[in-house]
C-alpha positions as CSV (number, residue, x, y, z in Angstrom):
1,X,93.5,61.2,116.4
2,X,94.4,62.5,112.9
3,X,91.7,65.2,113.2
4,X,93.2,66.3,116.6
5,X,96.7,66.5,115.1
6,X,95.4,68.5,112.1
7,X,93.5,70.9,114.3
8,X,96.5,71.4,116.6
9,X,98.8,72.1,113.6
10,X,96.2,74.6,112.1
11,X,95.9,76.4,115.5
12,X,99.7,76.6,115.7
13,X,99.7,78.1,112.2
14,X,97.0,80.6,113.3
15,X,99.2,81.8,116.2
16,X,102.2,82.2,113.9
17,X,100.1,84.1,111.3
18,X,98.7,86.4,114.0
19,X,102.2,87.3,115.1
20,X,103.2,87.9,111.4
21,X,100.1,90.1,110.9
22,X,101.1,92.3,113.8
23,X,104.7,92.5,112.6
24,X,103.7,93.4,109.1
25,X,101.5,96.2,110.5
26,X,104.5,97.5,112.4
27,X,106.7,97.3,109.3
28,X,104.1,99.0,107.0
29,X,104.9,102.3,108.6
30,X,108.4,102.4,107.3
31,X,108.6,100.2,104.3
32,X,106.8,99.7,100.9
33,X,104.8,96.6,100.4
34,X,107.4,95.0,98.1
35,X,110.2,95.6,100.6
36,X,108.2,94.1,103.4
37,X,107.4,91.0,101.3
38,X,111.1,90.6,100.4
39,X,112.2,91.3,104.0
40,X,109.8,88.7,105.4
41,X,110.3,86.1,102.7
42,X,114.1,86.1,102.3
43,X,114.9,85.1,105.9
44,X,112.6,82.0,105.4
45,X,114.7,80.6,102.6
46,X,117.6,79.2,104.8
47,X,115.1,77.9,107.3
48,X,113.2,75.9,104.7
49,X,116.4,74.8,103.0
50,X,117.8,73.4,106.2
51,X,114.7,71.3,106.6
52,X,114.3,70.4,103.0
53,X,117.9,69.1,102.6
54,X,118.2,67.6,106.1
55,X,117.5,64.1,104.8
56,X,119.2,64.4,101.4
57,X,118.1,65.8,98.1
58,X,114.3,66.1,98.1
59,X,112.4,64.2,95.4
60,X,109.8,66.0,93.3
61,X,107.2,64.7,90.9
62,X,106.3,66.0,87.4
63,X,104.2,69.1,87.4
64,X,105.8,70.5,90.5
65,X,107.6,73.5,88.9
66,X,104.6,75.0,87.1
67,X,102.6,74.8,90.4
68,X,105.4,76.5,92.3
69,X,105.6,79.4,89.7
70,X,101.8,79.9,89.7
71,X,101.5,79.7,93.4
72,X,104.4,82.0,93.9
73,X,102.9,84.6,91.6
74,X,99.5,84.6,93.3
75,X,101.0,84.5,96.8
76,X,103.2,87.5,96.0
77,X,100.2,89.4,94.7
78,X,98.1,88.5,97.7
79,X,100.8,89.5,100.2
80,X,101.5,92.8,98.4
81,X,97.8,93.6,98.5
82,X,97.6,92.6,102.1
83,X,100.2,95.1,103.2
84,X,98.5,97.8,101.1
85,X,95.1,97.0,102.7
86,X,96.4,97.3,106.3
87,X,98.2,100.5,105.4
88,X,95.0,102.3,104.1
89,X,92.6,100.9,106.8
90,X,92.8,99.8,110.4
91,X,93.9,96.2,111.1
92,X,90.7,95.4,112.9
93,X,88.6,96.4,109.8
94,X,90.7,94.5,107.3
95,X,92.1,91.2,108.6
96,X,88.6,89.8,109.7
97,X,87.6,89.8,106.0
98,X,90.2,87.1,105.4
99,X,87.7,84.8,107.1
100,X,85.9,84.6,103.8
101,X,88.9,82.6,102.6
102,X,87.7,79.2,103.8
103,X,84.3,79.9,102.1
104,X,86.0,80.5,98.8
105,X,88.4,77.6,99.5
106,X,85.4,75.2,99.7
107,X,84.8,75.9,96.0
108,X,88.5,75.8,95.1
109,X,89.1,72.6,97.0
110,X,86.1,70.9,95.3
111,X,87.2,72.0,91.8
112,X,91.0,71.5,92.1
113,X,91.3,68.8,94.7
114,X,88.0,66.9,94.7
115,X,87.5,67.7,98.4
116,X,83.8,67.6,98.8
117,X,82.7,68.7,102.2
118,X,79.7,67.4,104.1
119,X,76.8,69.5,105.4
120,X,78.4,69.9,108.8
121,X,81.6,71.1,107.2
122,X,79.8,73.7,105.1
123,X,77.7,74.9,108.1
124,X,80.9,75.1,110.1
125,X,82.8,77.2,107.6
126,X,79.8,79.5,107.2
127,X,79.6,79.9,111.0
128,X,83.2,80.8,111.2
129,X,82.7,83.5,108.5
130,X,79.6,84.8,110.3
131,X,81.6,85.1,113.6
132,X,84.4,86.9,111.8
133,X,81.9,89.4,110.3
134,X,80.3,90.0,113.7
135,X,83.8,90.7,115.1
136,X,84.5,93.2,112.3
137,X,81.2,95.2,112.8
138,X,81.7,98.8,113.9
139,X,78.3,98.8,115.6
140,X,75.3,96.6,116.6
141,X,73.8,96.5,113.1
142,X,74.5,92.9,112.2
143,X,72.8,92.8,108.8
144,X,74.0,96.0,107.1
145,X,77.2,97.0,108.8
146,X,79.5,94.5,107.1
147,X,78.4,95.7,103.7
148,X,78.7,99.3,104.7
149,X,82.2,98.5,105.9
150,X,83.1,97.1,102.5
151,X,81.7,100.2,100.8
152,X,83.5,102.7,103.1
153,X,86.8,101.0,103.8
154,X,89.1,100.6,100.8
155,X,91.3,98.3,102.8
156,X,88.4,96.0,103.5
157,X,87.6,95.8,99.8
158,X,91.2,94.9,99.0
159,X,91.3,92.3,101.7
160,X,88.3,90.6,100.3
161,X,90.2,90.2,97.1
162,X,93.2,88.9,99.1
163,X,90.8,86.3,100.6
164,X,90.0,85.1,97.1
165,X,93.6,84.8,96.1
166,X,94.5,82.9,99.2
167,X,91.7,80.5,98.5
168,X,93.2,79.6,95.2
169,X,96.8,79.4,96.6
170,X,95.6,77.1,99.4
171,X,94.4,74.6,96.8
172,X,97.6,75.1,94.7
173,X,99.7,74.5,97.9
174,X,98.0,71.2,98.4
175,X,98.5,70.1,94.8
176,X,102.2,71.0,95.0
177,X,102.8,69.2,98.4
178,X,101.4,66.1,96.8
179,X,104.4,66.3,94.4
180,X,107.1,67.2,97.0
181,X,107.7,67.4,100.8
182,X,106.3,70.4,102.8
183,X,109.8,71.9,103.4
184,X,110.8,71.5,99.8
185,X,107.7,73.2,98.6
186,X,108.1,76.0,101.2
187,X,111.7,76.5,100.1
188,X,110.8,76.7,96.4
189,X,107.9,79.0,97.1
190,X,109.8,81.5,99.2
191,X,112.9,81.3,97.1
192,X,110.9,82.1,93.9
193,X,109.2,85.1,95.5
194,X,112.5,86.4,96.9
195,X,114.4,86.0,93.6
196,X,111.7,88.0,91.8
197,X,111.8,90.8,94.3
198,X,115.6,90.8,94.5
199,X,115.7,91.6,90.8
200,X,114.1,95.0,91.6
201,X,117.0,97.4,92.5
202,X,114.6,99.8,94.2
203,X,113.4,97.2,96.6
204,X,117.0,96.1,97.4
205,X,118.0,99.8,97.9
206,X,115.0,100.4,100.2
207,X,115.9,97.5,102.5
208,X,119.6,98.6,102.7
209,X,118.5,102.1,103.6
210,X,116.1,100.8,106.3
211,X,118.5,98.2,107.7
212,X,117.6,99.3,111.2
213,X,114.4,97.3,110.7
214,X,116.5,94.1,110.2
215,X,115.6,92.6,113.5
216,X,111.8,93.1,112.9
217,X,112.2,91.5,109.5
218,X,114.0,88.5,110.8
219,X,111.3,88.0,113.5
220,X,108.6,88.3,110.8
221,X,110.5,85.8,108.6
222,X,110.7,83.3,111.5
223,X,107.0,83.7,112.2
224,X,106.2,83.3,108.5
225,X,108.3,80.1,108.2
226,X,106.5,78.6,111.2
227,X,103.1,79.6,109.8
228,X,103.8,78.1,106.4
229,X,105.2,74.8,107.6
230,X,102.5,74.2,110.2
231,X,99.8,75.1,107.6
232,X,101.3,72.7,105.0
233,X,101.6,69.9,107.5
234,X,98.0,70.2,108.6
235,X,96.9,69.5,105.0
236,X,97.9,65.9,105.7
237,X,95.0,65.5,108.1
238,X,92.3,68.0,107.1
239,X,90.7,69.4,104.0
240,X,92.3,72.7,102.9
241,X,89.0,74.6,103.6
242,X,88.8,73.2,107.1
243,X,92.4,74.1,107.8
244,X,91.7,77.6,106.8
245,X,88.5,77.7,108.9
246,X,90.4,76.5,112.0
247,X,93.3,78.9,111.2
248,X,91.1,82.0,110.8
249,X,88.9,81.2,113.8
250,X,92.0,80.5,116.0
251,X,93.6,83.8,115.0
252,X,90.5,85.9,115.6
253,X,89.6,84.2,118.9
254,X,93.2,84.8,120.1
255,X,92.9,88.5,119.2
256,X,89.6,88.7,121.1
257,X,91.0,87.1,124.2
258,X,94.2,89.2,124.2
259,X,92.2,92.4,123.6
260,X,89.8,91.7,126.5
261,X,92.5,90.5,128.8
262,X,95.4,92.9,128.2
263,X,93.9,96.0,126.6
264,X,90.4,96.3,128.0
265,X,88.9,96.7,124.6
266,X,85.3,97.8,124.5
267,X,82.2,95.8,123.5
268,X,83.6,92.7,125.0
269,X,80.1,91.0,124.9
270,X,79.9,91.2,121.1
271,X,83.5,90.1,120.7
272,X,83.0,87.1,122.9
273,X,79.8,86.2,121.0
274,X,81.8,86.3,117.8
275,X,84.5,84.1,119.3
276,X,81.9,81.6,120.5
277,X,80.4,81.5,117.0
278,X,83.8,80.8,115.4
279,X,84.6,78.2,118.0
280,X,81.3,76.5,117.3
281,X,82.1,76.6,113.5
282,X,85.4,74.9,114.1
283,X,83.7,72.2,116.1
284,X,81.3,71.5,113.3
285,X,84.2,71.4,110.8
286,X,86.0,68.9,112.8
287,X,82.8,66.9,113.3
288,X,82.6,66.5,109.5
289,X,86.1,65.0,109.2
């Protein structure tokens, strides 16, 4: 039952992250990366604060603050690079490369958390990554197209670096949650990032000048808060690498289904094959738990 709960939470997080990705792409047209990050992060602070202090003052264990500061720094860098990546390259050619995150998280989880996956889990994560690559291909060349895409698309290269940063922050998130509750950590994480960005007068001025985008930023903040909390809660039940595999697969499969159903996107056969591979990878991951 715990595996089912963990998978459900991770899938819920995938849906929220997918919504946030689309909103950030919309906001990237009118705002800088720093302004988007502040506009998305700041609305989350009161949400997490309400949950964190709902039962009284949250308790934290020693070592929590350094983890928050390190995770906040890396998370801010990853998010700024994410916005830059989707600005310089199409969303469909950048976001799929985030599916390398669970592969990198396998190593980070083993080194930082002692989470050693079994052979089915490793195979499942690799299958999810393969399905995501197939989804990202611009043509039928399965072996060479992904690497050509990385060479030609600057956004894809940046997003691969983002995947590595997210792998590290995933492990740091789990370490921090072991020392505090999920809402308390989410509060400290988003408040730290917001405080750093609020110190930049240019970022504050940009948000004031583009206040017509306030509704979009609030919606993105709500999606981000849901995505963070569901992801953090799923760590109670699944390895961090497995959570990320389920999350990445869920988001990509959702995009495939929506594209085929509502937008009549071409090459549906290849997209469905990629979705099937990612779904099979998730099944293998859950089998290993």
